[in-house]
N, C-alpha and C positions, 0 to 999 in steps of 0.2 A: 593601406588596408592589408592586414595579415590574411594569408590564404585561409579559406574555409576548408573544412575537412573534405568537402566534395572536390574542391580544386586540387587538393593534395592527391586524392584517389585518382583523379583524371589526368594527372600531370604527365603520365607516360608509363611505359611498361616497367620502369624501375622505380615507380613511385612507392612511397612507404604507405602500407595499408594500416595506418595508425588508428588508435582509438582516441579521437580528439573531441572534446566538448565543443559546442557551438561557441562563437565569439561572445564575450560577456555582454549582457544586456546593460543598458544605461541604469546605473544605480540611483535609487531615490535618495535625495539629500537627507541625511540623518537629522539635520537641524529642524526639519519639519516635525519630527517626533523624537525628541532627544531620549525618551525613555523606551522607545520601541525595541523589544528584543528581537534578535535575528539568529538564524541558524549559524553555527560556529564554523570557522575556517581558519587555517593557519599555514604558514610556511614551516618547514622542519625546524629551522633555527635562524640562519641569517636571512635578512630581508633584502628586497631589491634596492638599488640606488634610487635616490630621489624621494618624492613624497607620494602617498597614495592619492588616487582620484577621489572625487566627491562621493561620500557615502561608503567608502572603503576603509577598513581598519586593518593595518598590518600587524600580525602577531606571530611569534615563534612558538611552536608547540613545546619545545624543550622547556620553556619558562612557565607553561600552563600548570596551574594547581586548582583542583576542584574547589578548595576552600576560598580561593580568590576569584572565582568565576561569578560575576554579578548576574549572569543570565541563566545559570544552571537550572534554577527552579522552573524556568519556562521551556528549557530545551530537553530536560530529562524525561524520557518515556516512562509510562507507568503500567502499561498492560504487559503481563508476562507472555512469553511465547507459548501459544496454545498447542496441545497435542492434536495431531490429525489422524484421520483414518481414511481408507479408500473404499468407497462403496462399489458395488458391482458396476462396471463401466456402462455408460449410457449408450455406447455403440460398439460394434464388433471390432472396430479398428483401434480403439483407444487401449493402450497397454498400461499395465501396472508393473512396477519394479524395474522399468527399463529407462528410457530417456527421461531426463528431468529438464526443467526450463529455468534458466537464469535470465533476469530482465534488468537491463541497464537503463535507468530512467533519469532524465534531468527534469526535476520538478520546478526549477526556477534558477535565477542567476546565483553565482557564488556569493556575492555580497548582497546585502539588503533583501535577503530571503526571509520573510517573517517567520518567527518561531511557531506561531499558533494561528495560522490561517490569515485571511484578509477579506476585505469587503468587496469581493467579486465572485461570481459563480463561474467565471471563465478560468477553469483550472483542470489539470489532468487528474481527475478523481478516479484513480485506478480502482476497479472493483472485481476484476477477474482473477482474484488471488488463488482460486482453486487449482489453477494450472501452473502456478509459479512455485518454485522451490527455493529461490534465493533472489532478493532484490538488491541491486546496487544503487546507492544514492549518487548519481553521476554528476560530475562537474569538476570545477577547478580551473584556474587560469593563472598565468605568470604574473598578471598585474593585480590580482586580488588575493589569491591564496591557493595552495596546492592540496591541502588535506581538509576534507569536508566531513563533518558529523551530520547525520541525518536529522531532519526536524522530528520533534516528538510526535506530531499528529500522524506522520507517515509510518513511523515505527509502531505506534499504537494500533493503527488500522491493520498493518501487516501482521502483527503479533496476534491480533484477534482472530485472524484467519490462518495462523500457524506458519507464517512465512518469516524467516530470518532476514534481517536487513544489514547490509554492510556499508560502512563509510568508504570513501574513496581517497586513495593516495595517488596523485597524478604528478608525475615528473615529466613535463612536456618536452617535445622536440624543440630544437633551437628555432625552427621556423615559427613556433608559437611562444617564443621568449624563454625557452628552457635554459637553465644554467646548470652546468655539471656540478657546481658547488652545492646545489640543493640535494643532488643525489649523495654527494659525500657527507653532507650534513645528516641526512637520514641514517646513513650506515656508520656514523662516527661511533667510536668505542671510548669508554671511560678508563680510568686507571686500573680498574679490576678486570678489564677485558670484556665488559658487558656492553650491550647496545641500549643506551638510555632512551632512544626514541621508540624502540620496540616496547619497552615498558610503558612509555607515555601513551602510545596508541591503545594498549590494552586498558590503561587506567581511564582514558577518555570513554571508550566503549562501555566500560563498567559503570562509570558515573552517569553517562547519558542513556544507558539502558538499551543499546543496540548490540549487534551480534558479531562484529568483527570487521575485517577490512579487505578491500579489493586493492591490490598493489599493482600500479601501472607505471613502470619505469621505462620511459621512452626518450630520455635525453641521451643523445649520441656522444661519442668521443671518449667513452670509458676504456679501460684496459683490463688486463687479467686480474690485477690487484683489486680493482673496483668490483669486478664480477665475483671474486672470491669473498670480498667484504659483504656484498649483497646476499650471497648464499648464507653466510653466517648470520646476517641480520634476519633473513627469512626463517631460518631454523629457530632462532630465539623467539621471534614473533609468534611462530606457530606453537612453540612450547608454552609460552606465557598465555597465549590465547586459549589453548586447550585447557589449561588449568583454570581459566576463568569462564569456561563454557562458551568460548567464542571460536570463530573460524576465520580462515584466511584463503583468499583466492588470488592466484597469480595470473597476470596477463602475459601472453606469449609475445615478449618484446625484447628485453635484454637477454643476451645469451651468456654462457658461462665465462666467456673471455671478456666480458664487460661491454662489448659492442651491442648496439641495438640492431637486431636483424629479425624481422618477423618471419617465423618458420612456417606457420600454417599447419603445424603438426607437432606431435610429441616425438622428440628425437634426442640425440646426444647433446645438442646445443642448449636444450632447455630442461632436460630431464631432472637435473639437480634442483631446479626451482620448483618443478612439479612435486618432487619428493619432499620439498620443504614447505609445501602448502597443502591445504585440504582438497583443492581442485584447481584447474587451470582453464582460462578462456583461450581457446585456440583462435588465432588471428584469421581474418576473413579469406586469406589467400589459400585456404585448405583445398585439397582435391579429394575425390572419392577414394582413390587408392591411399592417399596420405592419411585420411581419417581411419580407414580400415586398419592400416599399419599402426596408427596411434592407439587405437583400441586394443589391439593385440599386445603392443608394448606395455600399456598400462597394466594389463592382466599379468604379463610376465614379471612385472615389478610387485605383484601381489596387491594391486589396486584395482578398483572398478573402472571399466571403460566409461562409465557414466559420470566419472569425476572429471571428464573432459567436456567443456562446453564448446561446441562448434559454433563460431560466431556467424550470425546472419544480420546484415546491416539493413534495417528497415526504416532508417531515419528519413530517407528521401522518397521511398516508394510504398511503404506500408504493405498492404495486401497485393499491390501490384509488383512487388519484388519477385524477380525471377531467380529461382534457386534450384539446385539439384537436391530435392528433398530426399530422394531415395539413398543418397550418400549419408544421410543422418538418421532419418526415421522412416526406413522402408516399410511398406505395408505388408510385404510377403515373407519377411524374415525378421529376426531380432534386430532391434535398433542398434546402430553402430556406436553412437556417442550421445551425449546430451546436447541440448540446444541453447545457445546464448543469443538472446534477442537484444540487439543494440538500438535503443531509442524508439520503443513502441509508442511513445507519446506523439508520434506522427498522427495518430487518430484525432488528436486535438489540433495539432499544428497545421494539418492540411486543410482545415476548415477556414473559410474567409474570416477575417477579423470581426466582421459584423454578423457572422453566422455561427458563432460558438456558443449558442444557447445550450444548456445542459442536455436537453433531449437530443439535439443533433450530435453532440459528442458521444453520448451513450449508444446511439444508433451505429455510429462509426466504430466504436470500441467493441460492440457486440459482433459486428462483421469481422473485425480483426481476429478476435479470440475464438469465435465459434464457427466462422465460415459463412459462405454465401447463403446457405439454407437458413441461417439464424436459429437453428435447432440442433443441438449436439446429439440428439437421438437419431437424427437422419441426415448425416453429412451429404453434401453434394459432391458426387464423385467426379463431376466435370469441372470443378472449381480448381484453377491452377494454383491458387493459394492454399497451402496445406496448413490450415488453422491449427493452433495447439489442441483444440478439443477433438480434432480428428485422430491425433496420435497419442495423446497423453490423457490418462484417466483423471477426473477431477477428484479433489479431496474436500473433506468437511471437518469442522471443529465442533459441531453441534452434538455434544456428548453428555451434558449435565442439565438437570432441572434445578432452578428455573431457567428457561430460555425464552428470549423475546426478541422481536425485530419490529421496527416501524419502517423498514425499507429505506432508511436514510443513507444516501450515497456519499455523504460528506461534503456536499455543496448544494446550493439552491438559490432560487430567486427571492425567497422570503422565508420566514420561520413560522412554523405552525405549532400550536399546543392545543390538543383536543379539538382539532379542526378549525381553530381560530387563529388568524394572523396576529402574532405578537411582535413582529418586526417585518417591515416591508423592504428591508435592505437586502441585496444579494450578499452571499457569503460563501466561504469555503473553510473547512476545518476537517481534515480526514480523520482526526481522532474521534469525532462524533459518528463516524460511519458504523453501521450495523454489520453483523455477520449476515452476509447477503446470500441469496440462492446461488448455488454453484453451477447449476445447469440452466443457462439462460439462452433461449427459453424453450424447455421441453413442453410441447403442447400435443396432446394425444386426442385425436378425434377421427371419426369416420366421415366427417363432413367438411364444411368450409372452416379453414383455420383462421381464427381471429389473430390480430396483432397483440403482442404482449410486450410491455415496456415499462421502464421507470418513467414516471410522469411528474412534472414539476409545476403543473397548473394548480394542484391542490394536494394536500397531505393531511394526515391525522396528527402526526408529530414530525418535527424536523423539517425537511425540505422536499420530500418526494413520497410518492405512493406507487403501487403497481397498478397499471391500467390495462384492462382487457377490452379491446375495441374491435368490433366486427359484426358480422351477421351469421353467427353459428347456426347451422341447420341440423346439428346433431350434438349430443353431449360433448363437452370439452373438458379434459382434465389437464390442469397445469401443475407440473411438478414444482415444488418449492424447495424443500430441504431434505437432503440425505442426513440421517441422524442416528444416534445411538442413545435414545432417551429412555430411562427405565420408567415403567408404568406401575403406579401404586393404586390403591383403592381411591385415593384422593386426586389423582391426576386428571386435569381438565385442559382443554385447548380453548383459547380465546381468539376469536377472529373479529377484527374491527374493519368493517367494510361498508360500502355504499353503492347503490345503483344510480347512475346519473341519467342513463337513457335506456328505454326498453323495460322489459320485465324478465327476470332471470331467477331460476331456482338454484340455490347454492347448497352444496354439500361439502363437508370436510372429508378429505381422503387421507386415511391412515393405513400404513402397512407395518405389520409386526414381523416381517421376514424380508429377506432379500429376494430379488427376482430369480427365477430358476436358471437363467442364463444371461450372458451379456446382451445388452441392447433390447431387452424385453421390459415391459412395465413392472413396477412394483405390484405385489398382490394386495391392492387396496381394499379396505373396507370403507364404505361411504356412510357418513353420519349426517343427518339433516341439520341445516343451519337456517334460521329465520331470515327471510328476504326483507331488506329495508331500503328506503329511499334516501335517508339521511345517515350521516355517520352514526354507527351503532356497534357496540361490542356485544357479541354473542358468546356465551360460555357453553362449551360442548363437553360433557363428561365422557370419558372413554369407557363407558359401561360395557361390560362383556369382553373387553380386551385385556390382555395381560402380556407380560414379557417386556419387550423393548420396542419402541417406535423406531423403525428403520427408514421411513420416508413419510413426508407430509406434503400434501397437495390440496387442491380444491377442484371440485367438478361443478361446472356451470351448464345448465340446460335452459336455453332461451325459450320463454313462453311467448315473447313478442320481441321482434327485433326491428332495427339493429340494436346492439347492446353496447353500452359503456359501463363497465363495472370496475370499481376501485377496491383494492385491498390496502388498508392503511396500517394494519398491525396484526401481529401473530404472537401468541405467547403459549408456552406449555409450562404448567405450574402445578404444584401440590397445595401451596398456600400463597398468600400475598403479603410478604414482609415489606416493611417500610424502613428505609435506611435512617440512621441517626444523623442529626444535623452536624455539619462541620463546626470547628471551634476556632477561636482566635482570629476571626475575620477582621482584616485591617487594611488600611491604605499604607503602603510602604514607601511610596515616592509619588510626587505630583509636580507637574509642570503645566500650569494653566488647566486646560481640559484633558490633559494626558495623565493617566493614573496607572500606577502599578498596585495591584491588590494581591493579598496573600492570605492563607488560612492553613489550618491543620485538619487532617481527617479526624473524624470521631474515633475514639478508642474502639478497636475491633472492626473498623469499617472495611478492612481488607481481609477479614477472616469470617467466612460464612458460619463458622461454628459458634461465634460469639455475637455477631450482628450481621445483618444483610450487607453484602458487599456493595460498594459504591461503584457504579459504572462510569459516571462522569459528574460534573458539576455544572449548574446553569446559573448565570448571573443576569439579574433584571434590575432595571431602574424603576423605582416607584415614583410616579409623577404626581404633581400637586393635586390633580383631579382624581387620584386614587387608582388610575390604571397602571398596568405594569408593561414596560417595554423590554423586550429581550435584547441583551447586549452581546451575549456570547456564551459559549460553553467550552469546557476543557476537561481533560482527564488529569491535568496537573493540579498542583496546589498553589498556583499563582496565575494571574491573568493581567493582561494589559488592555486598557481601553483608551481610545484616542479621540480627540476633537469634541469632547462633551461641552455643551453650552448650558448656562442656566435657563430654566424655564421662567416665564414671566412671573415676577414676584418671589422667585425661589431664592432663599438665602443659603441653602445647603442642598446638595444632591444626596438622595438616599438610595442605597443599593441593597438588594436582597440576594443572598446566595443560598442555593439548595443542593443537597446531595441527591443524585438520581440513581436508583437501583436498577438491577438487570431487567425488572418488569416495568420500568419507567414509572414506578412509584417514587414520589419525591418526599424528602424530609421536610420538617418544619423549616421556615426560613431563618437565617441569621442576618443581621443588618449592620450596616456601617453608614455613617454620614460623612460628607466632605463639604466643608464650607466654601462658598465661592468668594 
């Protein structure tokens, strides 16, 4: 058994504080689904000796070509990186323009990590994007592959919230099977003196639609010549990446003399690598004085101190992690550096295997990102865990009309369409995630505070809704979205909601200006909304309002309690456009009940000036009795379905594909049949 990262850290005072992925999970045999596409991974060039394990494919990145990549259509992200803005902070301690947050997350094993979600709700469905500035798709192993390209669903969800995503280049320590030859492969030069693997990394990110690379060179035994070659490689990688609109992060591991020696600071041993990258993850062995000196050194180099991510390992302890927070994000003076969170998916992993229902996961995840108070507008000063919301202001991408959300978190226990279950199978697919409320959950009341959460027992569309549950004895205002939405004479807001228990008066809360100071409520105007007991969509004109919508919320006043009230959808629109149907819908490969499907977007489907933009596509199977069964959705133009069986008397399966717009209006269906 190879050592785990934890045993490496605990091996003694001289132990290497390395950034190491967890040991590889057992890979699912590909024979079970020969057409199943997976997230891509490679070695730089040469492969290990022997043969790969079950479900593992060994590839060299040097030989990769986009035109020869059979899974590219499934793995290429489609959502562009959205622009963000910073509203007035929800509390007086959250800063703007200072510390940023990088998050290193392992979403699955290196091998056999499905490209487009899977049939389980047990997934790290990250939703607190508002506090994250850079996501690293973490992983890699000596027995599977060292270079990982992020799944398209993760990139699409991150981009929708304005967060760039980096792939990972992991050159492991010898204790984890690392071979120095792989480092030499990465930094090899061609006859023209160029670094071909640098160009390949940039080409992969461009083809797959993500934003750059995190380079983690931890294989020991190098010399000054190798250190010099790595510096040249990094300089070329950064130059090529910048030209392609990508970025590069360096991990504090290899030093300029080619040896691996974690510094825990920016100093002469790693400064050249910092200068050859956009930013640097500072190893966990940092000290308060070392971080302060590192920030000063960065500024002396003409760089921002916030281009240094001070590593905090939360893999084992999550919010129980003991850390010197004042060394990074002090509350009484400017922040020292930025913050690098290593493995925050602890919020899922710490739950018992039989207790990872979506609601339990989101309760833990809210606690991690928001703090013990579960309300970023009123942080708990006695909480030893300094949650990101306490120190860093949230951001938003809600800047254009039409805007809509059905509060879909990207996983669920079943799939709903207009309140009706159209698939009772659990699922995950982060590409279907909505732009979600950034401040979860800000609840303003003079009385009893109800619980507010994502709930998976019922939904209007997708897999989840917002549930307000409690016995409020005074009006309750729930902040939903910080926004910059222009108001015209035709602008309306639509709320799809339902009262399950009690009687409640509902009002739409709209603010057309920012709060007067940090930590104070938006200056809301309240507009009446009809109360209903079943799912119903109410249209509220913004009559008498002008300018820009800066904040959207709801105010609930209980007439009879306790109260359970659900919000299933929110939309801000001037009109209700319907997207055009996709074209060329076809089966591209089949193996029994496993099918690969592909199509083309309608002309103009990505250009709002000529046709409503397509948000995603939904695939249904039309059954012999005339009912429709949801099979899946994706933002890509290809989809894989597995394990289909003929219905009784069915000679051919019939599939319907629809384009879904920003307002969740659907195109006319296009169909294809597949004979059994």
